[in-house]
C-alpha positions as CSV (number, residue, x, y, z in Angstrom):
1,M,105.0,68.0,45.2
2,H,102.3,71.1,45.7
3,L,100.1,70.1,48.4
4,I,97.5,72.9,48.4
5,K,94.0,71.6,46.9
6,S,93.9,73.9,43.9
7,S,90.3,73.0,43.0
8,A,89.5,75.5,45.8
9,I,91.1,78.2,43.6
10,A,89.0,76.9,40.8
11,A,85.8,77.2,42.9
12,L,86.7,80.9,43.7
13,L,86.3,81.5,40.0
14,S,82.6,81.2,40.6
15,A,82.5,83.5,43.5
16,S,85.0,86.4,42.6
17,A,84.1,88.3,45.8
18,S,85.9,85.4,47.8
19,A,89.2,86.1,45.7
20,E,91.5,89.0,44.7
21,V,92.5,89.2,41.2
22,T,95.3,91.3,40.1
23,F,96.8,91.8,36.6
24,Q,100.3,93.1,35.5
25,W,102.5,93.3,32.5
26,I,105.7,91.3,33.0
27,G,107.8,92.3,29.7
28,D,107.8,93.8,26.4
29,G,108.7,91.7,23.4
30,I,108.5,88.4,25.1
31,G,106.1,85.5,25.0
32,A,105.6,83.7,28.6
33,T,105.0,79.9,28.1
34,S,105.4,78.5,31.5
35,V,104.9,79.7,35.3
36,S,105.9,78.1,38.6
37,N,103.8,77.8,41.6
38,N,102.6,80.9,43.3
39,G,103.7,82.8,40.1
40,A,107.1,83.1,41.4
41,V,109.0,82.4,38.1
42,V,107.9,82.7,34.6
43,T,109.7,81.5,31.5
44,G,109.4,81.8,27.7
45,N,111.0,83.0,24.6
46,T,111.8,86.6,23.2
47,L,109.8,87.3,20.4
48,T,110.1,90.9,19.0
49,D,113.7,90.5,18.4
50,Y,113.2,87.1,16.6
51,L,115.9,85.4,18.5
52,Y,113.5,83.3,20.5
53,E,116.0,83.1,23.4
54,T,115.0,81.8,26.6
55,F,114.1,84.2,29.4
56,R,113.4,84.0,33.1
57,W,111.3,86.4,35.0
58,T,110.9,86.4,38.8
59,A,108.5,88.1,41.1
60,E,111.3,88.8,43.6
61,E,113.1,90.9,41.1
62,Q,110.3,91.9,38.9
63,T,112.1,92.0,35.8
64,W,113.1,89.3,33.2
65,T,116.6,88.2,32.0
66,R,118.0,86.3,29.0
67,L,119.4,82.9,29.6
68,G,121.6,82.5,26.5
69,R,122.3,79.5,24.5
70,A,119.8,80.4,21.8
71,T,119.8,78.4,18.7
72,V,118.4,80.9,16.3
73,P,121.3,83.6,16.0
74,V,123.6,80.9,15.2
75,L,121.8,78.2,13.5
76,G,118.9,80.4,12.1
77,T,116.3,77.9,13.4
78,G,114.6,77.2,16.7
79,S,112.3,74.6,18.3
80,G,110.3,73.6,21.5
81,T,109.2,75.7,24.3
82,P,110.8,76.8,27.7
83,D,109.3,75.3,30.7
84,V,109.8,75.8,34.4
85,S,109.5,73.2,37.4
86,D,106.8,73.8,40.0
87,D,109.4,75.1,42.5
88,G,110.9,77.4,39.9
89,T,114.4,76.0,40.3
90,R,114.8,74.3,36.7
91,I,113.9,75.5,33.3
92,S,114.0,73.4,30.2
93,A,114.3,74.5,26.7
94,T,115.9,73.6,23.2
95,I,119.4,75.1,23.4
96,L,122.7,75.4,21.3
97,T,125.3,72.5,22.0
98,A,128.7,73.8,23.5
99,D,130.4,73.4,20.2
100,N,127.8,75.8,18.6
101,T,126.8,73.2,15.8
102,R,123.6,71.6,16.9
103,K,120.2,72.1,18.6
104,I,119.5,69.8,21.8
105,A,117.3,69.6,24.8
106,G,118.6,71.0,28.1
107,F,117.9,72.6,31.5
108,W,119.1,75.5,33.2
109,E,119.7,75.6,36.9
110,N,121.6,77.9,39.2
111,G,122.8,79.9,36.1
112,V,124.3,76.8,34.2
113,W,122.8,75.2,31.2
114,T,123.1,71.4,31.1
115,E,122.6,69.5,27.9
116,A,120.4,66.3,27.7
117,W,122.7,63.6,27.0
118,P,123.0,60.8,25.8
119,I,120.5,60.5,22.9
120,P,119.2,57.1,21.6
121,A,121.4,54.8,19.3
122,D,118.9,55.3,16.5
123,G,118.9,59.1,17.1
124,G,121.1,61.6,15.1
125,E,121.2,65.0,13.4
126,I,118.7,66.4,11.0
127,D,118.9,70.1,10.1
128,A,121.3,70.7,12.9
129,G,118.8,69.3,15.4
130,L,119.5,66.3,17.7
131,T,116.4,66.8,20.2
132,S,113.9,69.4,21.3
133,A,112.3,70.0,24.9
134,W,108.6,70.9,24.6
135,G,107.8,70.1,28.3
136,L,109.1,69.3,31.6
137,S,107.8,67.3,34.6
138,G,106.7,69.2,37.8
139,D,109.4,67.8,39.8
140,G,112.1,69.2,37.3
141,Q,113.3,65.8,36.7
142,S,112.0,64.7,33.2
143,I,112.4,66.8,29.9
144,V,109.9,65.6,27.2
145,G,109.8,66.3,23.5
146,L,111.4,64.5,20.6
147,Y,114.4,63.3,19.2
148,W,115.5,62.8,15.4
149,R,115.9,59.6,13.7
150,P,117.8,59.9,10.4
151,G,117.0,57.2,7.9
152,A,114.0,56.5,9.7
153,G,111.9,57.0,6.6
154,I,109.3,59.5,5.3
155,G,107.1,60.5,8.0
156,A,109.1,58.7,10.6
157,S,111.9,61.1,11.3
158,A,111.0,62.5,14.9
159,R,109.9,60.4,17.6
160,A,108.5,61.4,21.1
161,M,111.0,61.3,24.0
162,G,111.5,61.5,27.7
163,W,114.8,62.3,29.3
164,D,116.2,62.1,32.8
165,D,119.3,62.2,34.8
166,S,119.2,58.4,35.2
167,N,118.3,57.0,31.6
168,G,119.2,59.7,29.2
169,T,116.8,60.0,26.3
170,V,114.4,57.2,26.1
171,G,112.0,56.9,23.1
172,L,108.3,56.5,24.2
173,G,106.6,53.6,22.5
174,P,105.7,52.0,20.1
175,D,108.6,52.4,17.8
176,G,106.4,52.6,14.8
177,L,106.7,54.1,11.4
178,Q,105.1,57.4,12.4
179,S,106.6,60.6,13.7
180,S,105.4,61.7,17.3
181,R,106.1,64.2,19.9
182,A,105.5,64.9,23.6
183,N,104.4,68.0,24.8
184,A,103.7,68.1,28.5
185,A,104.1,65.7,31.4
186,S,102.8,65.1,34.7
187,Y,104.5,66.0,38.2
188,D,106.6,62.7,38.3
189,G,106.9,62.4,34.5
190,A,105.0,59.0,34.3
191,V,102.0,60.5,32.1
192,V,103.1,62.3,29.1
193,G,100.8,64.1,26.4
194,G,101.5,64.9,22.7
195,W,100.7,63.6,19.2
196,Q,101.5,60.6,17.1
197,S,101.2,60.9,13.2
198,R,99.3,58.4,11.2
199,I,100.8,56.9,7.9
200,D,98.9,59.8,6.1
201,G,100.6,62.1,8.3
202,Q,97.7,63.5,10.3
203,W,98.4,64.3,13.8
204,E,96.4,62.4,16.5
205,A,96.1,63.5,20.3
206,A,98.2,60.8,22.2
207,V,98.9,59.8,25.8
208,W,101.8,57.7,27.2
209,V,101.5,56.3,30.6
210,N,104.8,54.6,31.6
211,G,105.7,54.6,28.1
212,A,102.7,53.0,26.8
213,L,100.7,54.7,24.0
214,T,97.1,55.6,23.9
215,I,95.7,57.3,20.9
216,L,92.8,59.6,22.2
217,T,91.4,60.8,18.6
218,P,91.6,57.8,16.1
219,G,90.3,58.9,12.7
220,S,90.6,62.6,13.3
221,N,90.5,64.7,10.1
222,Y,92.6,67.6,11.4
223,D,96.0,68.0,13.3
224,V,95.1,67.7,17.0
225,Q,97.2,67.0,20.1
226,V,97.6,67.1,23.9
227,E,99.1,70.2,24.9
228,G,98.8,69.9,28.8
229,V,98.8,67.3,31.6
230,S,97.5,67.8,35.2
231,S,100.3,67.1,38.1
232,D,98.5,64.0,39.2
233,G,98.3,62.5,35.5
234,L,94.7,61.8,35.6
235,V,93.7,64.7,33.3
236,V,95.2,65.7,29.8
237,V,93.9,68.8,27.7
238,G,94.5,70.0,24.1
239,K,92.0,70.0,21.2
240,H,89.9,67.7,18.8
241,F,88.3,68.4,15.6
242,N,84.5,68.6,15.3
243,D,83.5,66.9,12.2
244,A,80.0,68.3,12.0
245,T,80.9,71.9,12.2
246,M,84.6,71.7,10.9
247,T,85.8,73.5,13.8
248,V,88.9,72.7,16.0
249,E,87.3,72.6,19.9
250,A,89.0,72.7,23.3
251,M,89.2,69.2,24.8
252,R,90.1,67.3,27.9
253,W,90.2,63.7,28.7
254,V,90.0,62.1,32.2
255,H,91.3,59.0,33.4
256,D,88.8,56.9,35.3
257,G,91.5,54.2,36.4
258,V,90.9,52.3,33.1
259,N,90.0,54.5,30.4
260,W,90.6,58.0,29.1
261,N,87.2,59.7,28.8
262,P,86.6,62.6,26.7
263,E,85.1,65.9,27.6
264,V,84.3,68.6,25.0
265,I,85.2,72.0,26.5
266,G,84.0,73.7,23.3
267,I,84.1,77.3,21.8
268,L,83.3,80.7,23.2
269,P,80.1,82.5,21.9
270,G,81.2,84.2,18.7
271,T,83.7,81.5,17.3
272,A,83.1,81.2,13.5
273,L,82.4,77.7,12.6
274,G,84.6,76.1,10.1
275,V,87.3,78.8,10.7
276,G,87.4,79.0,14.6
277,H,90.1,77.3,16.3
278,V,90.1,76.6,20.1
279,V,92.8,74.9,22.3
280,C,93.3,74.1,25.9
281,Q,97.0,75.1,26.7
282,A,97.3,73.9,30.1
283,T,95.9,72.8,33.5
284,N,96.4,73.0,37.2
285,D,97.4,70.2,39.4
286,D,94.1,68.4,39.2
287,G,92.5,69.3,36.2
288,S,89.9,71.5,37.7
289,L,91.0,74.7,36.2
290,I,92.1,75.0,32.3
291,V,93.6,78.0,30.2
292,G,93.7,78.0,26.7
293,R,93.4,80.2,23.3
294,N,90.1,80.9,21.5
295,Y,90.5,82.2,17.9
296,F,87.3,83.3,16.9
297,W,88.6,83.3,13.1
298,F,92.1,81.6,12.5
299,N,93.9,83.0,10.0
300,G,97.8,83.1,10.8
301,P,99.0,86.4,11.8
302,F,95.5,87.9,11.0
303,S,93.7,85.7,13.6
304,I,91.2,87.2,15.8
305,G,90.8,85.7,19.2
306,T,91.3,85.8,23.1
307,G,91.9,83.7,26.2
308,F,89.7,81.6,28.1
309,I,89.3,80.3,31.5
310,W,87.6,77.0,32.2
311,T,86.0,75.3,35.4
312,A,83.3,72.8,35.9
313,Q,81.5,75.6,37.5
314,T,81.7,78.2,35.2
315,G,82.3,76.6,31.8
316,M,84.4,78.5,29.2
317,V,84.8,82.2,30.2
318,D,86.4,85.0,28.2
319,V,89.6,86.4,30.1
320,L,88.6,90.0,29.0
321,D,85.2,89.3,30.7
322,F,86.8,87.7,33.7
323,L,89.3,90.5,34.3
324,A,86.2,93.1,34.0
325,D,84.3,91.3,36.2
326,N,87.1,91.5,38.7
327,G,87.6,95.2,38.3
328,V,90.6,94.9,36.2
329,D,91.1,97.4,33.2
330,F,93.0,95.5,30.2
331,N,93.0,98.4,27.9
332,T,91.4,96.8,24.9
333,E,92.1,100.3,23.3
334,Q,95.8,99.7,23.1
335,Y,96.3,96.1,23.2
336,E,94.6,93.0,21.7
337,M,94.5,89.9,23.5
338,I,96.0,86.8,21.9
339,G,95.5,84.0,24.7
340,L,96.4,82.2,27.8
341,D,99.3,79.8,27.7
342,D,99.8,78.2,31.2
343,V,98.4,78.2,34.6
344,S,100.7,77.5,37.8
345,P,99.9,73.9,39.4
346,D,98.5,75.6,42.4
347,G,95.9,77.6,40.2
348,T,97.0,80.9,41.5
349,A,99.0,82.3,38.5
350,I,98.3,82.4,34.9
351,V,100.4,83.9,32.2
352,G,99.3,85.1,28.6
353,L,100.2,87.0,25.6
354,A,99.0,90.2,24.1
355,R,99.9,92.5,21.2
356,E,99.7,96.3,20.8
357,I,97.0,96.9,18.3
358,G,98.3,97.9,14.6
359,T,101.5,95.8,14.9
360,F,102.6,92.4,14.0
361,D,105.4,92.1,16.7
362,G,104.5,94.5,19.6
363,Y,104.2,91.6,22.0
364,R,103.6,91.9,25.8
365,S,103.6,89.2,28.4
366,F,101.4,89.4,31.3
367,L,100.7,87.6,34.6
368,I,97.2,87.1,36.4
369,R,97.1,86.2,40.0
370,I,94.0,84.8,41.7
371,L,94.5,84.9,45.4
372,P,91.9,83.6,48.1
373,D,90.5,86.0,50.7
374,C,91.8,83.2,53.3
375,P,95.4,82.1,52.4
376,W,95.9,80.7,55.7
377,D,93.3,77.7,54.5
378,I,96.4,76.1,52.8
379,D,94.8,72.6,52.3
380,G,91.7,74.2,50.8
381,D,89.0,72.8,53.2
382,G,87.2,76.2,54.0
383,A,88.7,76.6,57.4
384,V,92.1,77.3,59.1
385,G,92.9,74.3,61.3
386,S,95.0,71.2,62.2
387,G,95.6,70.2,58.5
388,D,96.9,73.8,57.8
389,L,99.2,73.7,60.8
390,A,100.7,70.4,59.9
391,L,101.6,71.7,56.5
392,V,103.3,75.1,58.1
393,I,105.3,72.6,60.4
394,G,106.1,70.6,57.7
395,F,107.5,73.3,55.4
396,W,109.2,75.1,58.2
397,G,112.2,77.1,56.9
398,Q,111.5,76.9,53.4
399,T,110.6,79.6,51.0
400,D,108.3,79.8,48.1
401,V,106.0,77.1,49.7
402,P,102.6,76.7,51.1
403,G,102.7,78.5,54.7
404,D,105.0,81.2,53.5
405,F,102.8,83.9,53.8
406,N,105.4,86.9,54.2
407,G,107.6,85.6,51.5
408,D,110.7,85.0,54.0
409,G,110.4,81.5,54.6
410,V,108.0,79.6,56.9
411,G,108.7,80.6,60.4
412,S,107.2,81.9,63.7
413,D,105.3,85.1,61.9
414,D,103.5,82.7,59.5
415,L,102.6,80.5,62.5
416,A,101.4,83.7,64.3
417,Q,99.1,84.5,61.2
418,L,97.9,80.9,61.2
419,I,96.9,80.9,64.8
420,G,95.3,84.1,64.6
421,N,93.1,83.3,62.0
422,W,92.1,79.9,63.4
423,G,88.6,78.5,62.4
424,P,86.2,78.8,59.4
425,C,87.0,81.2,56.5
426,P,84.8,84.0,56.1
């Protein structure tokens, strides 16, 4: 599991002089949905070709490749979102079964897709779908999403699920008369967030802890849900509905050991009440850094919006202002910002989506990096010392891990850098 205190990255956002912020386009015609630690691997769907095929982009190769098994070209429909494990080795997605007849959750690893079998006894096929992948635990072992239940009754055909190698697909409780879906999971898959519908069909934000369900927004007058879960499972993020302003607002819930305590993140200035729509899409490993989408005016493809970054120190910040404050020119004359969709567990990488102005499908995905000026402070305590030394030794020989400062695996050069910068960070 990731060991850097990413709350230290969140603190840098309130003092941008202490961090280096970079921006890069990673591909045309694609929509990034998930990013691994250090921004090493990004995954998502192709968009402009309308095939919604899963792709994989790597920092090492600086390009993206199609992973195959897309359902839209064969079945005409797709579902779910691709996600990547913290270490970048596994990607989950909804894929085409080997016999080219149905949709099923699966994972990609070492160039091979594996289908998530078996499905529950009450599961079956609806509209060529068996299961859909909507999230992946940080350790890459648990896929979450939904499975279909033919004959379950109106409004109860989908049930939130978790899948792993040992247990196959397991429905998340309770097994009621309403549909549900899981969207995201903690590092170990024990805490899962999503939505559960009421009898009247309204979605309510939901969280499952070891399979036990808690409704976070009882009585909501709008479809709301949990979109992201922190690695430690103590913070979940998404959206709720403000009955007074009739506006969807960004939200997070923090667990105190007993209860899930709601905290309204809010809306950016200029968001039109009644037609604004703001949602937290993802959070880092400890809930200290949240990203999302802020639609000032929500109207399908004609929506006007931006992305936001939130920390306790800064509150909600428009990503365009954040980039400008750090000397990055987004080129607003050519592109419109759509939003931010994921942040890496270590808080150093954010992915989002933009579109060429004047088009409906001129999509481009981008990667923002937030790099501390003192990278040798691996544990985030403000100094290079014995704690950082222990981490370097613990990760010796491994790549894409804390302490791999030059990208070729933790070794003597990294140790020399650490010792050479010993002491308080500047």
